[in-house]
C-alpha positions in Angstrom: -33.8 191.5 7.8 -34.7 190.6 4.3 -33.7 187.0 4.9 -36.1 186.8 8.0 -38.9 188.3 6.0 -38.3 185.9 3.1 -38.2 182.9 5.5 -41.4 184.0 7.2 -43.1 184.3 3.8 -41.9 180.8 2.8 -43.1 179.3 6.1 -46.5 180.9 5.7 -46.8 179.8 2.1 -46.0 176.2 2.8 -48.2 176.0 5.9 -51.2 177.2 4.0 -50.5 174.8 1.1 -50.5 171.8 3.4 -53.9 172.8 4.7 -55.3 173.0 1.1 -53.8 169.7 0.0 -56.4 166.9 0.0 -54.6 163.7 -0.8 -57.8 162.0 -2.0 -59.2 164.9 -4.0 -58.0 163.7 -7.4 -58.5 160.0 -6.8 -61.8 158.5 -8.1 -62.2 155.3 -6.1 -65.5 153.8 -5.1 -66.1 150.0 -5.0 -69.7 148.9 -4.5 -70.3 145.6 -2.6 -70.6 142.5 -4.7 -74.1 141.3 -5.4 -75.2 137.9 -4.1 -76.4 135.6 -6.9 -78.4 132.4 -6.2 -79.3 129.7 -8.6 -81.7 127.0 -7.4 -81.0 123.7 -9.1 -82.0 120.0 -8.8 -79.3 118.3 -6.7 -79.0 115.3 -9.0 -79.5 116.8 -12.5 -78.2 120.4 -11.8 -81.2 121.6 -13.8 -82.4 125.1 -12.9 -85.7 124.7 -11.0 -87.2 127.9 -12.4 -86.3 126.9 -16.0 -87.9 123.5 -15.7 -91.1 124.9 -14.1 -90.7 123.4 -10.6 -90.6 126.9 -9.1 -92.4 130.1 -10.2 -90.6 133.4 -9.7 -93.8 135.1 -8.5 -93.7 132.8 -5.4 -90.3 134.0 -4.1 -90.1 135.7 -0.8 -87.0 137.1 0.8 -87.6 137.9 4.4 -85.5 139.8 7.0 -85.7 137.6 10.1 -85.1 140.6 12.4 -88.4 142.3 11.6 -90.2 140.0 9.1 -90.0 142.6 6.4 -89.7 141.7 2.7 -86.4 142.4 1.1 -86.1 143.6 -2.5 -84.3 141.4 -5.0 -84.0 141.1 -8.7 -84.9 138.0 -10.6 -82.8 137.7 -13.8 -84.7 135.6 -16.3 -83.2 136.7 -19.6 -82.2 133.8 -21.8 -83.5 131.4 -19.2 -80.7 132.5 -16.8 -83.2 132.4 -13.8 -81.0 133.7 -11.1 -82.0 135.6 -7.9 -79.8 138.7 -7.4 -79.5 140.5 -4.1 -77.8 143.9 -4.3 -78.6 145.5 -0.9 -76.0 143.9 1.4 -72.8 145.6 2.3 -73.5 149.2 1.5 -72.9 149.8 5.2 -71.4 147.9 8.1 -74.2 145.4 9.0 -75.1 141.9 10.0 -78.1 140.5 8.2 -80.2 137.3 8.5 -82.6 136.6 5.6 -84.7 133.6 4.7 -85.6 132.7 1.1 -89.0 131.1 0.8 -90.8 129.8 -2.3 -94.5 129.1 -2.0 -94.1 129.3 1.8 -91.4 126.6 1.9 -88.1 127.7 3.4 -85.3 127.1 0.9 -82.3 128.5 2.8 -81.2 131.0 5.4 -78.6 133.6 4.6 -76.3 135.2 7.2 -73.8 137.9 6.3 -71.5 140.0 8.4 -70.3 142.9 6.3 -68.0 145.8 7.1 -67.9 149.0 5.0 -64.3 150.2 5.1 -62.3 153.2 3.9 -58.6 152.9 3.2 -56.2 154.7 0.8 -58.9 157.0 -0.4 -61.2 154.1 -1.4 -64.3 152.7 0.2 -65.0 149.0 -0.1 -66.9 146.2 1.6 -65.3 143.3 3.4 -67.5 140.3 4.0 -66.3 139.0 7.3 -68.6 135.9 7.3 -71.1 134.5 4.8 -73.2 131.4 5.8 -75.9 129.6 3.9 -77.9 127.4 6.3 -80.4 124.6 5.8 -79.4 123.9 2.3 -76.5 122.3 0.4 -74.8 124.6 -2.0 -71.8 125.1 -4.2 -70.1 128.4 -4.8 -68.6 129.1 -8.2 -65.7 131.5 -7.7 -65.6 132.5 -11.3 -69.2 133.5 -11.7 -69.7 134.2 -8.0 -73.0 132.3 -8.1 -74.2 130.3 -5.1 -75.8 127.2 -6.6 -78.4 126.0 -4.0 -78.9 122.2 -4.4 -82.5 121.1 -3.9 -83.6 117.4 -3.4 
């Protein structure tokens, strides 16, 4: 009788322990999506077009083509870096189509299909497709900057 009572206590203890055990509880894992970085340069000289005064950062418009709303971006101009940074893509599963304009001239279209995933206790973004249309560009894998080549 004592053995049966002991076995029942053990079974009860282990069954409640498995309900309390959260495998992800002690794991700190959150990966934000990568920012998109764009540098607009002269196609021939590779000179930054904001640094040389061809473009003015106050004339930039980033427009969501779905509803014509303006999209927030950051312009990094420290030490004449002059890069357009876009942090809002990939925080959720989404497909976006944006147009970057300067002084009402369309510079390029950006299409991104992003999936926000959760695996092994971690959330992260997978970019299924990234397209830059209506402009030549080079992507630097080390700096992750898209260099837009302008004639």
